Structures are given as structure tokens and as C-alpha cells.
SERO-4910 file (N, C-alpha, C, O; in steps of 0.05 Angstrom, whole numbers):
BEGIN
 pado doro    nc1    nc2    nc3   cac1   cac2   cac3    cc1    cc2    cc3    oc1    oc2    oc3
  Met    A    672   -592    138    649   -577    117    654   -588     98    671   -574     88
  Ala    A    649   -613     76    662   -617     50    655   -596     34    636   -580     36
  Lys    A    676   -597     16    679   -560      0    651   -567    -21    642   -590    -21
  Arg    A    640   -549    -34    615   -563    -45    624   -557    -73    641   -541    -81
  Thr    A    607   -577    -88    617   -581   -112    607   -548   -132    598   -528   -122
  Asp    A    613   -551   -154    599   -527   -169    578   -534   -182    568   -520   -199
  Glu    A    567   -557   -174    539   -550   -181    520   -536   -164    504   -518   -169
  Glu    A    528   -555   -137    519   -554   -114    517   -521   -106    497   -514    -95
  Gln    A    542   -499   -112    543   -486   -108    529   -454   -129    528   -431   -121
  His    A    523   -464   -153    508   -457   -178    476   -466   -171    460   -473   -188
  Ile    A    473   -463   -147    443   -485   -142    443   -455   -106    421   -448    -96
  Leu    A    455   -451   -102    456   -425    -85    452   -402    -93    435   -385    -88
  Asp    A    475   -402   -112    475   -377   -122    449   -369   -146    444   -347   -156
  Met    A    434   -394   -152    411   -391   -162    385   -368   -145    372   -348   -150
  Ile    A    390   -393   -118    369   -382   -109    366   -360    -91    345   -351    -84
  Ala    A    395   -350    -84    405   -323    -79    395   -300    -98    378   -283    -91
  Ser    A    406   -303   -120    378   -286   -135    373   -277   -147    377   -256   -161
  Gly    A    354   -301   -142    313   -299   -136    310   -310   -161    293   -301   -176
  Glu    A    332   -339   -172    319   -340   -198    300   -348   -206    288   -333   -191
  Asp    A    274   -366   -221    253   -371   -215    255   -402   -210    270   -418   -220
  Lys    A    237   -404   -192    229   -439   -180    235   -454   -198    256   -468   -199
  Ile    A    211   -454   -221    225   -465   -245    242   -484   -254    243   -509   -257
  Asp    A    262   -452   -259    292   -453   -262    311   -466   -248    327   -481   -258
  Val    A    310   -459   -229    325   -474   -208    311   -513   -205    325   -534   -207
  Met    A    288   -511   -201    287   -546   -204    294   -551   -224    310   -569   -219
  Thr    A    293   -549   -249    298   -560   -275    325   -562   -277    334   -577   -294
  Tyr    A    343   -549   -259    369   -548   -260    382   -566   -249    403   -576   -256
  Val    A    359   -576   -218    373   -593   -193    366   -617   -212    385   -619   -228
  Lys    A    346   -636   -217    338   -644   -248    350   -655   -260    349   -680   -262
  Gly    A    363   -641   -272    377   -639   -307    405   -641   -296    417   -656   -311
  Asn    A    420   -633   -278    446   -633   -265    459   -642   -250    484   -640   -249
  Cys    A    436   -660   -227    450   -659   -203    441   -668   -191    436   -660   -168
  Gln    A    435   -696   -203    415   -723   -193    442   -745   -174    441   -762   -157
  Leu    A    459   -735   -186    489   -760   -181    506   -740   -163    528   -752   -160
  Ile    A    506   -712   -148    517   -692   -132    497   -694   -101    473   -690    -95
  Lys    A    528   -706    -84    514   -704    -53    498   -671    -51    507   -648    -50
  Leu    A    479   -680    -50    476   -638    -26    472   -652      7    465   -673     17
  Ser    A    484   -620     16    483   -613     42    452   -608     46    434   -609     29
  Pro    A    450   -604     74    432   -609     97    422   -582     70    407   -584     51
  Gln    A    441   -553     84    424   -534     73    410   -519     59    391   -504     60
  Thr    A    433   -535     36    418   -534      9    388   -552      1    373   -545    -17
  Leu    A    385   -569     12    364   -581     14    338   -564     20    316   -559     11
  Gly    A    358   -559     48    332   -536     67    317   -507     48    293   -500     46
  Met    A    340   -498     37    342   -474     20    323   -482    -17    313   -467    -34
  Leu    A    326   -506    -14    310   -520    -39    277   -528    -34    260   -529    -52
  Phe    A    271   -533     -3    256   -542     -1    229   -518      8    204   -520      5
  Glu    A    246   -497     19    237   -465     24    230   -455     -2    206   -448     -4
  Leu    A    242   -453    -18    238   -446    -50    214   -466    -66    198   -452    -77
  Tyr    A    210   -486    -68    194   -506    -75    162   -503    -53    139   -511    -53
  Ala    A    179   -487    -39    142   -496    -17    128   -469    -18    107   -461     -6
  Gly    A    148   -453    -39    139   -428    -38    141   -402     -4    130   -380      0
  Val    A    158   -415      9    153   -393     22    179   -377     30    202   -378     22
  Gln    A    169   -362     48    191   -332     46    191   -330     74    170   -328     87
  Tyr    A    220   -331     87    211   -325    118    220   -286    117    238   -273    107
  Asp    A    195   -279    133    193   -246    149    188   -252    169    169   -267    174
  Glu    A    205   -244    184    201   -232    218    181   -220    218    165   -228    235
  Asp    A    174   -198    203    161   -176    203    129   -181    205    110   -167    213
  Asp    A    129   -217    191    104   -229    184    100   -261    199    106   -282    188
  Pro    A     90   -258    221     96   -292    232     73   -307    217     71   -331    222
  Thr    A     56   -296    201     30   -316    188     59   -325    159     55   -345    147
  Ser    A     81   -310    153     95   -330    141    107   -344    134    111   -347    110
  Gly    A    117   -360    152    126   -392    159    120   -416    148    136   -434    145
  Phe    A     83   -419    137     60   -441    145     74   -452    107     78   -441     86
  Ser    A     77   -472    115     69   -487     79     52   -512     76     38   -517     95
  Asp    A     52   -528     57     31   -550     52     48   -570     57     72   -570     53
  Glu    A     31   -591     68     56   -618     75     63   -625     42     48   -622     23
  Ile    A     90   -633     44    105   -637     21    115   -674     25    135   -680     38
  Ser    A     93   -700     10    118   -718      9    135   -717      6    144   -703    -12
  Ile    A    159   -739     33    172   -745     11    180   -760    -10    204   -767    -12
  Glu    A    166   -765    -22    159   -788    -57    162   -757    -81    173   -758   -103
  Glu    A    149   -735    -70    142   -716    -83    176   -702    -78    186   -694    -99
  Leu    A    187   -700    -61    208   -681    -58    242   -702    -85    259   -694   -101
  Lys    A    234   -728    -75    252   -740    -84    250   -737   -115    270   -739   -130
  Asn    A    222   -730   -123    227   -728   -158    249   -699   -166    254   -689   -188
  Ile    A    255   -694   -151    275   -659   -142    301   -685   -149    309   -697   -169
  His    A    309   -686   -122    328   -697   -114    331   -722    -97    315   -728    -79
  Pro    A    338   -727    -99    346   -762    -95    355   -768    -53    350   -787    -39
  Asp    A    370   -744    -47    385   -740    -25    354   -725     -2    359   -722     22
  Phe    A    334   -720    -10    306   -715      0    293   -733     19    273   -731     33
  Glu    A    316   -758     13    300   -785     29    333   -791     38    354   -792     25
  Ser    A    323   -794     74    339   -805     74    345   -816     97    326   -809    112
  Thr    A    358   -826    107    351   -855    136    362   -855    150    372   -875    159
  Asn    A    365   -827    159    369   -809    179    353   -792    197    357   -775    215
  Gly    A    339   -801    188    306   -785    195    303   -751    181    288   -734    191
  Cys    A    320   -747    156    312   -720    149    337   -701    165    329   -678    166
  Gln    A    360   -706    175    371   -693    181    364   -662    168    358   -643    181
  Trp    A    366   -663    147    368   -635    119    335   -617    139    329   -593    139
  Ala    A    321   -638    154    291   -618    153    289   -622    196    270   -610    207
  Arg    A    303   -632    208    313   -628    233    312   -593    254    323   -570    254
  Ser    A    293   -607    268    296   -568    282    317   -561    312    317   -545    330
  Asp    A    335   -584    304    352   -581    328    379   -570    311    397   -587    312
  Gly    A    388   -544    293    404   -535    278    404   -536    247    422   -526    234
  Ser    A    384   -547    236    376   -552    212    372   -524    201    357   -510    216
  Tyr    A    383   -509    176    372   -498    159    353   -486    169    353   -465    183
  Leu    A    328   -506    159    308   -497    166    293   -498    191    272   -485    193
  Gly    A    303   -514    212    296   -512    236    304   -492    251    292   -487    272
  Lys    A    335   -473    240    336   -448    256    317   -432    250    313   -414    266
  Arg    A    295   -435    218    274   -404    209    251   -422    216    233   -408    224
  Tyr    A    246   -443    215    215   -446    217    205   -477    240    219   -497    246
  Lys    A    188   -473    245    178   -498    267    161   -521    243    138   -520    235
  Ile    A    187   -545    236    168   -573    235    155   -576    238    144   -563    256
  Lys    A    136   -599    219    121   -625    222    130   -644    213    138   -642    190
  Arg    A    132   -664    223    146   -690    196    130   -705    202    143   -714    221
  Pro    A    105   -720    202     87   -748    200    113   -771    189    136   -770    180
  Lys    A     93   -790    196    109   -814    191     88   -834    187     65   -835    196
  Lys    A    110   -859    160     90   -872    163    106   -899    163    121   -902    143
  Gly    A    106   -920    184    123   -944    184    145   -936    190    164   -943    177
  Gly    A    150   -917    213    175   -903    226    182   -887    215    187   -867    229
  Lys    A    188   -885    186    193   -868    169    191   -833    161    181   -832    138
  Val    A    195   -814    167    186   -788    159    177   -788    122    188   -793    101
  Ser    A    152   -781    130    140   -788     95    130   -764     85    121   -763     62
  Ala    A    132   -746     99    129   -717     97    139   -688    117    148   -685    139
  Ile    A    133   -673    100    154   -651    110    135   -619    111    130   -607     90
  Gln    A    129   -614    127    108   -584    135    126   -566    155    136   -573    176
  Leu    A    127   -537    139    136   -520    153    111   -506    175     99   -488    163
  Asp    A    102   -509    199     79   -503    216     97   -479    228    111   -485    247
  Gly    A     96   -440    214    101   -423    228    134   -428    241    145   -450    247
  Leu    A    149   -390    245    167   -383    249    180   -384    266    173   -370    285
  Asn    A    210   -404    269    219   -411    292    225   -380    302    238   -366    286
  Leu    A    218   -370    322    209   -346    342    229   -356    364    245   -339    370
  Asp    A    232   -378    378    230   -389    405    254   -387    430    273   -402    429
  Ser    A    252   -371    449    279   -366    465    270   -375    486    251   -371    501
  Val    A    292   -391    484    303   -396    537    296   -384    546    286   -391    567
  Lys    A    293   -353    534    294   -334    559    274   -314    552    273   -304    530
  Lys    A    256   -309    573    231   -288    561    234   -284    580    248   -292    599
  Ser    A    205   -254    572    203   -236    588    179   -225    588    172   -220    565
  Arg    A    155   -215    612    140   -202    603    138   -169    608    116   -157    608
  Gly    A    168   -156    612    165   -138    603    145   -119    574    136   -129    553
  Ile    A    143    -90    586    143    -83    555    152    -48    564    151    -37    586
  Arg    A    159    -39    541    167     -9    550    156     -4    544    143    -15    527
  Ala    A    152     33    562    137     46    568    123     62    545     98     62    544
  Asp    A    134     72    532    129     86    508    108     74    497     87     85    494
  Ile    A    116     30    483     94     17    479     65     21    491     45     23    477
  Arg    A     65     21    511     54     14    532     34     46    524     12     46    512
  Lys    A     49     69    534     32     78    529     14     93    500      0    113    500
  Ser    A     21     80    482     10     83    446      1     61    457     -4     76    476
  Ile    A     -7     39    465    -25     24    465    -45     17    478    -58     -4    476
  Glu    A    -48     34    493    -64     39    527    -82     66    514   -105     71    523
  Lys    A    -72     81    494    -93     94    482   -105     84    457   -111    102    440
  Gln    A   -110     62    452   -128     50    428   -149     38    441   -153     34    465
  Ser    A   -168     32    412   -199     12    428   -191     -6    427   -172    -13    412
  Cys    A   -206    -22    446   -203    -62    440   -199    -56    419   -200    -34    407
  Arg    A   -185   -100    408   -197    -99    374   -207   -113    380   -200   -130    364
  Ile    A   -227   -125    398   -245   -148    393   -278   -130    412   -300   -134    403
  Leu    A   -275   -118    428   -304   -101    436   -305    -76    433   -322    -64    447
  Asp    A   -289    -62    417   -291    -37    408   -295    -17    425   -311      0    416
  Thr    A   -285    -11    451   -288      4    467   -262     11    488   -241      0    492
  His    A   -272     30    497   -230     52    497   -240     47    530   -235     67    543
  Ser    A   -249     32    544   -252     25    577   -230      2    580   -225    -13    561
  Gln    A   -219      0    601   -199      0    620   -201    -22    601   -214    -42    602
  Ile    A   -176     -9    573   -153    -14    560   -122    -18    568   -106      0    570
  Glu    A   -118    -47    571    -92    -66    566    -72    -72    545    -78    -74    521
  Cys    A    -48    -76    553    -26    -65    517    -16    -97    526      2   -105    541
  Asp    A    -42   -115    505    -33   -152    509    -17   -159    478    -22   -158    454
  His    A     13   -169    501     20   -195    477     11   -204    470     -6   -219    478
  Lys    A     23   -197    442     -2   -222    423      8   -252    433     -8   -265    447
  Asp    A     35   -265    427     45   -275    430     44   -296    459     63   -301    475
  Gly    A     18   -304    460      0   -319    499     22   -337    511     21   -343    535
  His    A     44   -347    495     62   -373    498     88   -339    501    109   -344    490
  Tyr    A     88   -320    509    105   -304    516    146   -307    506    168   -302    516
  Thr    A    131   -322    474    159   -336    453    180   -322    436    203   -326    428
  Val    A    157   -298    434    179   -279    407    198   -262    417    192   -245    434
  Leu    A    220   -265    408    237   -255    405    244   -225    415    265   -220    427
  Ser    A    230   -211    411    232   -178    408    214   -169    438    210   -147    447
  Asn    A    205   -195    449    202   -191    484    220   -196    496    211   -206    517
  Ile    A    255   -195    498    268   -208    514    273   -192    520    275   -190    545
  Asp    A    279   -166    499    302   -139    502    282   -112    497    261   -112    483
  Leu    A    290    -95    508    254    -66    512    269    -52    501    265    -28    498
  Ser    A    295    -65    491    308    -38    465    291    -39    444    281    -20    433
  Thr    A    287    -73    438    284    -88    415    262    -87    421    258   -111    415
  Gln    A    232    -78    431    203    -90    420    190    -72    406    190    -48    410
  Lys    A    181    -83    389    172    -68    371    135    -72    381    125    -92    393
  Glu    A    122    -46    372    105    -45    382     68    -61    358     45    -64    366
  Ser    A     76    -64    342     65    -87    334     65   -120    340     51   -136    327
  Asp    A     87   -127    366     77   -150    387     59   -147    399     44   -166    405
  Phe    A     54   -116    410     24   -124    425      2   -109    412      4    -90    396
  Gln    A    -20   -123    422    -41   -101    419    -59    -91    444    -53    -98    467
  Pro    A    -79    -75    440    -94    -64    462   -133    -81    462   -150    -87    446
  Leu    A   -128    -82    496   -147   -102    496   -165   -104    511   -169   -128    508
  Ser    A   -176    -99    522   -201    -94    540   -203   -110    567   -217   -130    564
  Lys    A   -193   -107    592   -190   -124    613   -206   -147    614   -198   -169    623
  Ala    A   -235   -141    602   -251   -165    589   -236   -179    567   -230   -203    569
  Ala    A   -232   -170    552   -216   -196    536   -202   -199    537   -194   -218    523
  Asn    A   -187   -189    551   -151   -196    561   -152   -232    575   -142   -253    569
  Asp    A   -174   -221    596   -176   -242    615   -182   -260    603   -173   -281    609
  Ala    A   -199   -259    583   -215   -289    559   -185   -297    549   -177   -320    549
  Lys    A   -174   -280    542   -154   -290    529   -129   -302    546   -121   -325    539
  Arg    A   -119   -293    560   -111   -316    583   -116   -334    589    -98   -350    591
  His    A   -147   -344    597   -153   -373    603   -149   -400    579   -146   -425    581
  His    A   -152   -379    556   -152   -387    516   -122   -400    520   -117   -423    514
  Cys    A   -107   -385    529    -77   -379    525    -68   -408    534    -57   -427    524
  Ser    A    -86   -396    579    -63   -424    578    -82   -446    581    -73   -466    592
  Asp    A   -107   -447    574   -117   -477    566    -95   -498    544    -89   -522    542
  Cys    A    -85   -469    525    -71   -473    490    -41   -483    503    -32   -502    491
  Ile    A    -24   -472    526    -15   -482    529    -12   -509    549     12   -516    546
  Lys    A    -24   -525    566    -34   -539    585    -43   -559    564    -41   -582    574
  Thr    A    -51   -560    540    -67   -584    531    -45   -587    495    -45   -608    482
  Gly    A    -30   -561    487    -24   -569    466    -41   -565    445    -34   -579    426
  Lys    A    -64   -549    440    -82   -548    424    -85   -529    430    -89   -522    454
  Arg    A    -85   -500    393    -97   -487    395   -121   -466    401   -129   -473    379
  Tyr    A   -133   -455    406   -162   -447    412   -178   -447    374   -173   -433    354
  Asp    A   -198   -469    379   -214   -461    349   -233   -446    350   -252   -451    365
  Ala    A   -231   -418    332   -233   -389    323   -271   -392    312   -289   -375    311
  Thr    A   -274   -438    303   -308   -432    308   -324   -432    319   -347   -426    315
  Arg    A   -308   -441    344   -327   -449    363   -342   -410    372   -363   -407    384
  Leu    A   -325   -389    365   -341   -362    351   -357   -360    336   -369   -339    333
  Gly    A   -360   -385    321   -385   -384    298   -373   -361    266   -387   -345    254
  Tyr    A   -336   -370    259   -314   -369    243   -329   -388    219   -350   -397    228
  Lys    A   -324   -393    199   -322   -409    183   -300   -429    175   -302   -449    161
  Glu    A   -272   -413    192   -246   -422    198   -238   -419    227   -240   -401    244
  Gly    A   -228   -444    229   -207   -447    254   -193   -425    270   -195   -414    292
  Phe    A   -170   -426    237   -139   -412    244   -137   -400    209   -142   -406    186
  Ile    A   -127   -380    224   -125   -367    188    -96   -383    166    -95   -388    142
  Val    A    -76   -388    192    -58   -409    186    -48   -437    206    -34   -424    221
  Gly    A    -46   -456    212    -36   -475    222    -67   -491    227    -89   -493    216
  Asp    A    -59   -498    245    -87   -522    256    -77   -508    284    -65   -488    290
  Glu    A    -92   -535    300    -93   -545    326    -71   -548    333    -56   -532    344
  Asp    A    -67   -570    327    -38   -570    329     -5   -545    330     13   -541    347
  Thr    A    -10   -536    307     10   -514    310     25   -506    341     16   -502    364
  Lys    A     44   -505    332     65   -488    356     67   -469    367     67   -465    392
  Val    A     69   -450    343     69   -423    343     33   -409    348     12   -423    348
  Cys    A     35   -381    352      8   -369    366     -1   -364    339    -24   -373    334
  Ala    A     15   -350    317      3   -336    297    -17   -349    284    -11   -373    281
  Gly    A    -40   -341    274    -63   -357    268    -80   -359    271    -99   -363    256
  Cys    A    -78   -357    301   -105   -361    321   -117   -336    333   -106   -314    338
  Tyr    A   -137   -342    336   -162   -313    332   -146   -301    351   -148   -277    348
  Trp    A   -133   -307    370   -128   -291    395    -95   -282    401    -85   -277    423
  Tyr    A    -85   -283    377    -59   -279    370    -75   -247    357    -71   -225    369
  Asp    A    -85   -248    342    -98   -224    333   -118   -217    321   -119   -223    297
  Pro    A   -136   -206    331   -165   -212    315   -173   -202    296   -189   -209    279
  Lys    A   -158   -179    297   -160   -157    282   -160   -155    250   -173   -142    233
  Arg    A   -132   -181    247   -115   -204    229   -135   -206    217   -144   -194    198
  Phe    A   -149   -234    238   -164   -255    234   -184   -246    217   -188   -254    194
  Asn    A   -197   -225    232   -228   -210    205   -214   -210    184   -219   -223    164
  Glu    A   -193   -192    188   -182   -181    157   -185   -199    140   -197   -197    118
  Val    A   -171   -221    151   -167   -248    127   -193   -265    118   -201   -272     96
  Ile    A   -205   -268    154   -234   -281    144   -248   -275    129   -263   -293    121
  Ser    A   -250   -249    120   -285   -232    108   -249   -219     84   -238   -197     79
  Lys    A   -247   -234     79   -230   -214     54   -249   -227     29   -261   -208     20
  Asp    A   -257   -248     15   -270   -249      0   -315   -257      6   -332   -272     -4
  Tyr    A   -314   -237     27   -338   -243     31   -350   -214     14   -342   -191     11
  Gln    A   -383   -235      2   -395   -220     -6   -423   -219     -6   -436   -237    -17
  Lys    A   -435   -199      7   -459   -191     25   -477   -204      0   -474   -200    -24
  Gly    A   -505   -226     18   -517   -231    -17   -545   -212    -12   -553   -190     -2
  Lys    A   -550   -223    -19   -578   -200    -46   -605   -199    -25   -626   -189    -33
***
């Protein structure tokens, strides 16, 4: 690994200390245009510029707007690369280890970058549920039908890819939700369709004004889909609701 320049180290120090985004970007534009920046530093600058904070306890935290390479080049020229944007690759880059990444292309070149959810995937998956969590969940009412009948402890993540699902000792109750058998059967059906087609369930089919609270139908993580957390979905969708006169 090449030794960092004083300028690059100063960028990292500013980010680590919580400096304002505008101050960091101003420093990069004014002092670092001729300095080669590492993929990690570029990834951290993108994360800051996009206004995204990694929060494992909030799966909806890992989403950003689509930001063009042209816009990013105005911050630093290294955001444009001829090697497929190494700084934003999913196979080992700083961003790739933390987020799912979309890389739309024009003319065969990456034209923009968009963070599309937290990267919590694991090669090893488990559907086991710790006894105390199951017991607590099954005492609650269904998040969809508001009934206490035939309550099942449901993995919110219908793809079973959240890391805390692997080891029973590290499971969190927040990764699960109470659903009646009827609601859980419906969720399994739609999650199965999502896995087969690669398209998430669109909640406008249920009459909602939006299909997803974060991401879109092509997003590869479950967070933001209606079925992932119906209670949170309803809270977000109805946040600014005003009853008509």
C-alpha cells in the first residue's frame, strides 16, 4: 500500500473528527486536485457527500441518491477512472463492504453511483430463531391483521441474508416480527417471487401512494419493501398525512 500524503491523511482526519461536509469538500477542491487519492478515501468522500451514515441497526440508512460521475469529478478527478470505478466496486472496496451499489452505465462506462442498501449478506444462512425471541414475538399481535390468532415469528429479511440470523447468540429481536399465519403465508409467496424475478413487491398494489420507502423494485436488499416491516412502512408513508376537511 502506497504511503498516504499529508493532504490525504488530513482528509481522513477531517472526516473522522466529524468536520462539516462543506468544509471537507472545500479542502479537497482547494488543496488536493493534484494528489492521488486511494479507493478508500474516495469511498469515504462519496459516503460523506451523499449524506449516508452506515447504521447496522437501521437497514434503511444505506441508501443514497444517484450521483453522476460528472458531478463527482468536480470534487476530485480520481472519481472518474478507466478501471470500472475501483473505488465503488462491490468486491472488497470500502463502499462495497458496507453497501449494495448501483453503477448505471453510458457508452460502456460507469456514469453514476448510487448506494442501494446496507451490505449485510452472508454466504452462510440460518433460519433458526432463538427460543427467547420466538417466545416474545409470539405474544404480540400481527403487524398486518392486528390479531393474536396463530402468530408466527417471522424473519423480516425474506432472503434470510442478515448477519445476525447466522448465530443464535447474536440474533436481535428487531430482526423479527409477529405475523399471523395468513399474513406470513402471503409474505412467503411474495418473497419467493422477489427471489425468482429479482423484482421487489410494489406496495402500490395495496393502494399505497409509494411502492417502497427506500430503494426501488430492483434493490437487492429487503429493507424498504412493505413486507420487510409493514409497521415501519405504514409509519413512514403516513408521516405527513393530513385528514381532509
